[in-house]
N, C-alpha and C positions, 0 to 999 in steps of 0.2 A: 124070633121076635114077632113073627107073623101072628102067633097065638096071642101075644100081648096086644097087638094092634086090633085083632078081632074082638078081644074082651073089652077094649076101650070103645070100639064102635058099637058093640052090643049095649054097653052102658048108655051111650048117647042115644041109641035108637029107642030107648025107653021113653024119651020125652021130646026128641028132635026128629021129626018125621021125614026130613029131606035127606038125600044121600050126602055123605061126607067123604071127601078125599083125605088121604093121610096128610097132605100138606096144606089143607085149608086152615086159615087162621081162625081158631075157635072163638076168640074174643071179637074179631071183626064180624063174624057171622052171628053173634049174640047167642052162641051155643053155651058159652062158659063165661061166668063172671066170678067175682071174688067169693061170693057165697057158694056158687056151684063147685068151686075148687074143693071146698070142704067135703061135700058129698062124694066127689070123685076120689079124693084121697082116701076116704073111708072105704069106698068100694075097692080101690086098688090094694090097700093094706089087707083087707079081708080076703079078697080073691087070690092075690099073689103071695100072701104071707110075707110082706115086706114092711119096712118102716120108712116113712117119708119124714125127714127132719124139717124143722121150720126153715132152715137155710136153703132147703131145696125148693121152697115155694116161691118161685119167681115167674114173671110173665114169660120169660124165655123158655123155661122148662115145661110150661103148660100151654104154649101157643098153638101147637098142632098135635095131632095124633102121633106123628113121628117123634116129636120131642118128648111127649109124655112116655111113649114106649121106650125111648132111649134112657130116660131117667129110671123107669121101672127095671129095665134090664141091668143097669148099673147096681141097683139095690139088690137084685137077685144074686149077682155074682159075689 
């Protein structure tokens, strides 16, 4: 799962120049918003070859790098 977390961090590094911890709340830090989720989902689906369903798109699943990685890991298995 470390590879997934690294891929997510790499995605955010493209536009968010401050360091992020895996447990940082991405909404509270203004790293991610509802529109940003769309771009992140597209990135994850293409990079990891997974499908994220509409019911997966919740604030809880996208709150931190850890929760995003856990969702992605579930989709891989």
